[in-house]
A tleap script that builds the chain and sets N, CA, C and O, in Angstrom:
source leaprc.protein.ff14SB
mol = sequence {
  NMET ILE ALA THR LEU VAL GLU GLY ARG GLN
  LEU LEU GLU THR VAL ILE ALA SER LEU VAL
  ALA GLY VAL GLY ILE THR PHE VAL PHE SER
  ILE ALA ILE TRP GLY VAL SER ARG PHE THR
  GLU LEU SER ARG ASP GLU ARG PRO LEU ALA
  ALA GLY ALA ALA ALA VAL THR ALA SER LEU
  ALA LEU ALA CYS VAL ALA GLY ALA VAL ALA
  ILE GLY ILE VAL VAL MET THR ARG CLYS
}
set mol.1.N position { 17.201 -49.323 1.146 }
set mol.1.CA position { 16.851 -48.024 0.558 }
set mol.1.C position { 16.307 -47.224 1.701 }
set mol.1.O position { 15.483 -47.735 2.460 }
set mol.2.N position { 16.723 -46.005 1.860 }
set mol.2.CA position { 16.294 -45.216 3.008 }
set mol.2.C position { 15.110 -44.354 2.450 }
set mol.2.O position { 15.162 -43.830 1.337 }
set mol.3.N position { 14.057 -44.243 3.283 }
set mol.3.CA position { 12.818 -43.547 3.038 }
set mol.3.C position { 13.045 -42.061 3.339 }
set mol.3.O position { 13.787 -41.725 4.262 }
set mol.4.N position { 12.432 -41.202 2.592 }
set mol.4.CA position { 12.545 -39.817 2.877 }
set mol.4.C position { 11.319 -39.438 3.648 }
set mol.4.O position { 10.189 -39.607 3.189 }
set mol.5.N position { 11.574 -38.890 4.907 }
set mol.5.CA position { 10.526 -38.571 5.700 }
set mol.5.C position { 10.087 -37.115 5.468 }
set mol.5.O position { 8.907 -36.793 5.608 }
set mol.6.N position { 10.992 -36.284 5.132 }
set mol.6.CA position { 10.605 -34.840 4.979 }
set mol.6.C position { 11.396 -34.345 3.623 }
set mol.6.O position { 12.606 -34.478 3.439 }
set mol.7.N position { 10.563 -33.813 2.817 }
set mol.7.CA position { 11.154 -33.181 1.654 }
set mol.7.C position { 11.612 -31.736 1.998 }
set mol.7.O position { 10.849 -30.822 2.310 }
set mol.8.N position { 12.998 -31.654 1.893 }
set mol.8.CA position { 13.652 -30.351 2.307 }
set mol.8.C position { 13.207 -29.077 1.626 }
set mol.8.O position { 13.098 -27.982 2.179 }
set mol.9.N position { 12.925 -29.393 0.166 }
set mol.9.CA position { 12.502 -28.154 -0.711 }
set mol.9.C position { 11.096 -27.772 -0.356 }
set mol.9.O position { 10.788 -26.584 -0.257 }
set mol.10.N position { 10.225 -28.751 -0.161 }
set mol.10.CA position { 8.871 -28.429 0.135 }
set mol.10.C position { 8.636 -27.814 1.456 }
set mol.10.O position { 7.742 -27.005 1.704 }
set mol.11.N position { 9.520 -28.270 2.284 }
set mol.11.CA position { 9.539 -27.607 3.807 }
set mol.11.C position { 9.937 -26.307 3.776 }
set mol.11.O position { 9.367 -25.488 4.498 }
set mol.12.N position { 10.945 -25.945 2.958 }
set mol.12.CA position { 11.538 -24.650 2.832 }
set mol.12.C position { 10.381 -23.605 2.115 }
set mol.12.O position { 10.114 -22.474 2.521 }
set mol.13.N position { 9.853 -24.202 1.097 }
set mol.13.CA position { 8.761 -23.510 0.465 }
set mol.13.C position { 7.475 -23.141 1.358 }
set mol.13.O position { 6.823 -22.105 1.224 }
set mol.14.N position { 7.248 -24.046 2.188 }
set mol.14.CA position { 6.121 -23.778 3.204 }
set mol.14.C position { 6.585 -22.848 4.320 }
set mol.14.O position { 5.806 -22.005 4.765 }
set mol.15.N position { 7.808 -22.969 4.781 }
set mol.15.CA position { 8.275 -21.902 5.712 }
set mol.15.C position { 8.304 -20.519 5.140 }
set mol.15.O position { 7.905 -19.557 5.796 }
set mol.16.N position { 8.780 -20.409 3.902 }
set mol.16.CA position { 8.875 -18.997 3.344 }
set mol.16.C position { 7.425 -18.491 3.125 }
set mol.16.O position { 7.113 -17.379 3.551 }
set mol.17.N position { 6.523 -19.277 2.469 }
set mol.17.CA position { 5.243 -18.935 2.190 }
set mol.17.C position { 4.466 -18.558 3.623 }
set mol.17.O position { 3.723 -17.577 3.654 }
set mol.18.N position { 4.635 -19.225 4.575 }
set mol.18.CA position { 4.015 -18.970 5.816 }
set mol.18.C position { 4.476 -17.554 6.393 }
set mol.18.O position { 3.666 -16.736 6.830 }
set mol.19.N position { 5.814 -17.350 6.354 }
set mol.19.CA position { 6.433 -16.008 6.819 }
set mol.19.C position { 5.981 -14.884 5.988 }
set mol.19.O position { 5.664 -13.829 6.537 }
set mol.20.N position { 5.922 -15.019 4.699 }
set mol.20.CA position { 5.449 -13.977 3.825 }
set mol.20.C position { 3.941 -13.680 4.072 }
set mol.20.O position { 3.574 -12.521 4.262 }
set mol.21.N position { 3.101 -14.682 4.071 }
set mol.21.CA position { 1.726 -14.548 4.445 }
set mol.21.C position { 1.480 -13.977 5.862 }
set mol.21.O position { 0.687 -13.047 6.010 }
set mol.22.N position { 2.132 -14.504 6.878 }
set mol.22.CA position { 2.030 -14.017 8.100 }
set mol.22.C position { 2.351 -12.399 8.347 }
set mol.22.O position { 1.600 -11.632 8.949 }
set mol.23.N position { 3.505 -12.086 7.810 }
set mol.23.CA position { 3.859 -10.767 7.961 }
set mol.23.C position { 3.057 -9.779 6.982 }
set mol.23.O position { 2.778 -8.632 7.329 }
set mol.24.N position { 2.724 -10.290 5.784 }
set mol.24.CA position { 1.948 -9.566 4.795 }
set mol.24.C position { 0.663 -9.249 5.314 }
set mol.24.O position { 0.260 -8.086 5.343 }
set mol.25.N position { -0.089 -10.332 5.776 }
set mol.25.CA position { -1.475 -10.047 6.383 }
set mol.25.C position { -1.511 -9.088 7.661 }
set mol.25.O position { -2.352 -8.208 7.848 }
set mol.26.N position { -0.393 -9.433 8.550 }
set mol.26.CA position { -0.475 -8.566 9.698 }
set mol.26.C position { -0.184 -7.112 9.210 }
set mol.26.O position { -0.779 -6.196 9.778 }
set mol.27.N position { 0.634 -6.851 8.261 }
set mol.27.CA position { 0.935 -5.469 7.781 }
set mol.27.C position { -0.492 -4.839 7.256 }
set mol.27.O position { -0.909 -3.762 7.681 }
set mol.28.N position { -1.190 -5.634 6.285 }
set mol.28.CA position { -2.292 -5.181 5.723 }
set mol.28.C position { -3.420 -4.859 6.766 }
set mol.28.O position { -4.094 -3.829 6.786 }
set mol.29.N position { -3.501 -5.875 7.591 }
set mol.29.CA position { -4.491 -5.602 8.913 }
set mol.29.C position { -4.057 -4.395 9.711 }
set mol.29.O position { -4.909 -3.692 10.255 }
set mol.30.N position { -2.839 -4.140 9.798 }
set mol.30.CA position { -2.346 -2.758 10.484 }
set mol.30.C position { -2.774 -1.548 9.595 }
set mol.30.O position { -2.991 -0.473 10.155 }
set mol.31.N position { -2.896 -1.651 8.351 }
set mol.31.CA position { -3.178 -0.519 7.626 }
set mol.31.C position { -4.859 -0.297 7.916 }
set mol.31.O position { -5.321 0.833 8.076 }
set mol.32.N position { -5.647 -1.453 7.959 }
set mol.32.CA position { -7.003 -1.279 8.170 }
set mol.32.C position { -7.225 -0.689 9.633 }
set mol.32.O position { -8.172 0.077 9.807 }
set mol.33.N position { -6.463 -0.990 10.587 }
set mol.33.CA position { -6.605 -0.380 11.775 }
set mol.33.C position { -6.326 1.207 11.706 }
set mol.33.O position { -7.074 2.015 12.256 }
set mol.34.N position { -5.220 1.561 11.006 }
set mol.34.CA position { -4.902 2.890 10.914 }
set mol.34.C position { -5.935 3.668 9.972 }
set mol.34.O position { -6.111 4.870 10.174 }
set mol.35.N position { -6.554 3.072 9.046 }
set mol.35.CA position { -7.569 3.647 8.233 }
set mol.35.C position { -8.802 3.905 9.143 }
set mol.35.O position { -9.473 4.929 9.015 }
set mol.36.N position { -9.070 2.991 10.023 }
set mol.36.CA position { -10.374 3.223 10.897 }
set mol.36.C position { -10.024 4.351 11.925 }
set mol.36.O position { -10.896 5.190 12.154 }
set mol.37.N position { -8.834 4.435 12.553 }
set mol.37.CA position { -8.630 5.505 13.379 }
set mol.37.C position { -8.433 6.848 12.752 }
set mol.37.O position { -8.718 7.912 13.301 }
set mol.38.N position { -7.922 6.711 11.555 }
set mol.38.CA position { -7.872 8.059 10.774 }
set mol.38.C position { -9.201 8.502 10.482 }
set mol.38.O position { -9.505 9.687 10.623 }
set mol.39.N position { -10.069 7.584 10.060 }
set mol.39.CA position { -11.482 7.962 9.761 }
set mol.39.C position { -12.228 8.496 10.985 }
set mol.39.O position { -13.053 9.393 10.811 }
set mol.40.N position { -12.024 8.063 12.078 }
set mol.40.CA position { -12.565 8.516 13.375 }
set mol.40.C position { -12.095 10.022 13.661 }
set mol.40.O position { -12.902 10.909 13.941 }
set mol.41.N position { -10.867 10.202 13.575 }
set mol.41.CA position { -10.236 11.521 13.983 }
set mol.41.C position { -10.592 12.501 12.834 }
set mol.41.O position { -10.854 13.655 13.172 }
set mol.42.N position { -10.630 12.213 11.648 }
set mol.42.CA position { -11.034 13.093 10.541 }
set mol.42.C position { -12.526 13.452 10.676 }
set mol.42.O position { -12.959 14.575 10.417 }
set mol.43.N position { -13.295 12.404 11.107 }
set mol.43.CA position { -14.731 12.785 11.028 }
set mol.43.C position { -14.976 13.778 12.225 }
set mol.43.O position { -15.828 14.656 12.092 }
set mol.44.N position { -14.384 13.685 13.177 }
set mol.44.CA position { -14.455 14.514 14.368 }
set mol.44.C position { -14.046 15.916 14.006 }
set mol.44.O position { -14.638 16.894 14.462 }
set mol.45.N position { -12.970 16.007 13.135 }
set mol.45.CA position { -12.512 17.288 12.643 }
set mol.45.C position { -13.259 17.966 11.503 }
set mol.45.O position { -12.883 19.033 11.018 }
set mol.46.N position { -14.382 17.267 11.081 }
set mol.46.CA position { -15.257 17.626 10.164 }
set mol.46.C position { -14.390 17.822 8.939 }
set mol.46.O position { -14.277 18.966 8.498 }
set mol.47.N position { -13.776 16.833 8.356 }
set mol.47.CA position { -13.132 16.806 7.215 }
set mol.47.C position { -13.609 15.577 6.404 }
set mol.47.O position { -12.898 14.572 6.405 }
set mol.48.N position { -14.677 15.596 5.769 }
set mol.48.CA position { -15.365 14.475 5.238 }
set mol.48.C position { -14.584 13.942 3.900 }
set mol.48.O position { -14.553 12.732 3.675 }
set mol.49.N position { -14.069 14.709 3.176 }
set mol.49.CA position { -13.235 14.102 1.966 }
set mol.49.C position { -12.161 13.247 2.507 }
set mol.49.O position { -12.021 12.097 2.091 }
set mol.50.N position { -11.345 13.786 3.476 }
set mol.50.CA position { -10.249 12.840 4.016 }
set mol.50.C position { -10.761 11.680 4.832 }
set mol.50.O position { -10.133 10.623 4.887 }
set mol.51.N position { -11.805 11.858 5.413 }
set mol.51.CA position { -12.395 10.722 6.210 }
set mol.51.C position { -12.827 9.765 5.327 }
set mol.51.O position { -12.627 8.592 5.643 }
set mol.52.N position { -13.407 10.022 4.234 }
set mol.52.CA position { -13.948 9.145 3.175 }
set mol.52.C position { -12.746 8.210 2.548 }
set mol.52.O position { -12.873 7.015 2.281 }
set mol.53.N position { -11.563 8.990 2.368 }
set mol.53.CA position { -10.490 8.448 1.790 }
set mol.53.C position { -9.900 7.452 2.809 }
set mol.53.O position { -9.402 6.405 2.395 }
set mol.54.N position { -9.934 7.714 4.013 }
set mol.54.CA position { -9.522 6.699 5.005 }
set mol.54.C position { -10.335 5.607 5.133 }
set mol.54.O position { -9.881 4.475 5.303 }
set mol.55.N position { -11.641 5.887 5.056 }
set mol.55.CA position { -12.625 4.613 5.347 }
set mol.55.C position { -12.490 3.676 3.970 }
set mol.55.O position { -12.617 2.454 4.052 }
set mol.56.N position { -12.244 4.291 2.793 }
set mol.56.CA position { -12.027 3.393 1.655 }
set mol.56.C position { -10.687 2.623 1.762 }
set mol.56.O position { -10.560 1.496 1.281 }
set mol.57.N position { -9.752 3.232 2.371 }
set mol.57.CA position { -8.418 2.478 2.672 }
set mol.57.C position { -8.630 1.426 3.616 }
set mol.57.O position { -8.117 0.325 3.415 }
set mol.58.N position { -9.381 1.662 4.696 }
set mol.58.CA position { -9.667 0.694 5.711 }
set mol.58.C position { -10.451 -0.493 5.168 }
set mol.58.O position { -10.259 -1.647 5.549 }
set mol.59.N position { -11.391 -0.114 4.205 }
set mol.59.CA position { -12.337 -1.100 3.612 }
set mol.59.C position { -11.519 -2.010 2.683 }
set mol.59.O position { -11.747 -3.219 2.736 }
set mol.60.N position { -10.661 -1.579 1.901 }
set mol.60.CA position { -9.830 -2.206 0.956 }
set mol.60.C position { -8.910 -3.149 1.688 }
set mol.60.O position { -8.727 -4.304 1.305 }
set mol.61.N position { -8.316 -2.605 2.789 }
set mol.61.CA position { -7.418 -3.457 3.544 }
set mol.61.C position { -8.171 -4.726 4.242 }
set mol.61.O position { -7.683 -5.855 4.263 }
set mol.62.N position { -9.325 -4.404 4.760 }
set mol.62.CA position { -10.141 -5.425 5.335 }
set mol.62.C position { -10.636 -6.556 4.283 }
set mol.62.O position { -10.719 -7.753 4.559 }
set mol.63.N position { -10.930 -6.010 3.113 }
set mol.63.CA position { -11.307 -6.951 1.912 }
set mol.63.C position { -10.069 -7.811 1.597 }
set mol.63.O position { -10.212 -9.003 1.322 }
set mol.64.N position { -8.889 -7.244 1.632 }
set mol.64.CA position { -7.689 -8.003 1.283 }
set mol.64.C position { -7.592 -9.173 2.281 }
set mol.64.O position { -7.438 -10.349 1.951 }
set mol.65.N position { -7.703 -8.697 3.575 }
set mol.65.CA position { -7.381 -9.590 4.643 }
set mol.65.C position { -8.440 -10.793 4.634 }
set mol.65.O position { -8.077 -11.951 4.841 }
set mol.66.N position { -9.737 -10.455 4.389 }
set mol.66.CA position { -10.764 -11.390 4.260 }
set mol.66.C position { -10.405 -12.438 3.036 }
set mol.66.O position { -10.529 -13.655 3.167 }
set mol.67.N position { -9.975 -11.842 1.913 }
set mol.67.CA position { -9.659 -12.626 0.799 }
set mol.67.C position { -8.447 -13.550 1.015 }
set mol.67.O position { -8.440 -14.674 0.514 }
set mol.68.N position { -7.449 -13.102 1.736 }
set mol.68.CA position { -6.327 -13.830 2.160 }
set mol.68.C position { -6.828 -15.095 2.939 }
set mol.68.O position { -6.449 -16.231 2.652 }
set mol.69.N position { -7.779 -14.787 4.026 }
set mol.69.CA position { -8.133 -15.753 4.936 }
set mol.69.C position { -8.932 -16.792 3.965 }
set mol.69.O position { -8.682 -17.990 4.089 }
set mol.70.N position { -9.795 -16.400 3.095 }
set mol.70.CA position { -10.500 -17.303 2.199 }
set mol.70.C position { -9.678 -18.281 1.440 }
set mol.70.O position { -9.899 -19.491 1.410 }
set mol.71.N position { -8.625 -17.608 0.776 }
set mol.71.CA position { -7.600 -18.294 0.018 }
set mol.71.C position { -6.959 -19.489 0.729 }
set mol.71.O position { -6.862 -20.654 0.343 }
set mol.72.N position { -6.511 -18.864 1.961 }
set mol.72.CA position { -5.812 -19.814 2.852 }
set mol.72.C position { -6.708 -21.047 3.272 }
set mol.72.O position { -6.194 -22.161 3.374 }
set mol.73.N position { -8.023 -20.844 3.511 }
set mol.73.CA position { -8.990 -21.947 3.760 }
set mol.73.C position { -9.127 -22.963 2.625 }
set mol.73.O position { -9.191 -24.174 2.834 }
set mol.74.N position { -9.170 -22.398 1.399 }
set mol.74.CA position { -9.368 -23.136 0.271 }
set mol.74.C position { -8.047 -24.023 0.034 }
set mol.74.O position { -8.097 -25.223 -0.236 }
set mol.75.N position { -6.935 -23.332 0.159 }
set mol.75.CA position { -5.621 -24.105 -0.041 }
set mol.75.C position { -5.543 -25.295 1.032 }
set mol.75.O position { -5.316 -26.449 0.670 }
set mol.76.N position { -5.723 -24.984 2.227 }
set mol.76.CA position { -5.753 -26.118 3.366 }
set mol.76.C position { -6.682 -27.065 3.081 }
set mol.76.O position { -6.348 -28.224 3.326 }
set mol.77.N position { -7.891 -26.851 2.571 }
set mol.77.CA position { -8.935 -27.877 2.417 }
set mol.77.C position { -8.590 -28.870 1.064 }
set mol.77.O position { -8.980 -30.030 0.925 }
set mol.78.N position { -7.856 -28.187 0.230 }
set mol.78.CA position { -7.604 -28.984 -1.081 }
set mol.78.C position { -6.415 -29.970 -0.943 }
set mol.78.O position { -6.241 -30.836 -1.800 }
set mol.79.N position { -5.694 -29.860 0.001 }
set mol.79.CA position { -4.456 -30.636 0.148 }
set mol.79.C position { -4.674 -31.912 0.859 }
set mol.79.O position { -3.730 -32.676 1.061 }
savepdb mol mol.pdb
quit
């Protein structure tokens, strides 16, 4: 009987999940950086409503990144 060292399907699922998470989190973090830079620019131009919208966008993006990191830690510690 030949032992199976690596399950191909599980390995493929892991690779796909890591690619999606890596690209997705990077994209969301770039939105946060964009929001912070827009907030700074709009604040200097004295446009408080647009600056507030940019700040909310940056805050939501950072919250999503923090949530994804927390979920990743939980998943890694449970296996």
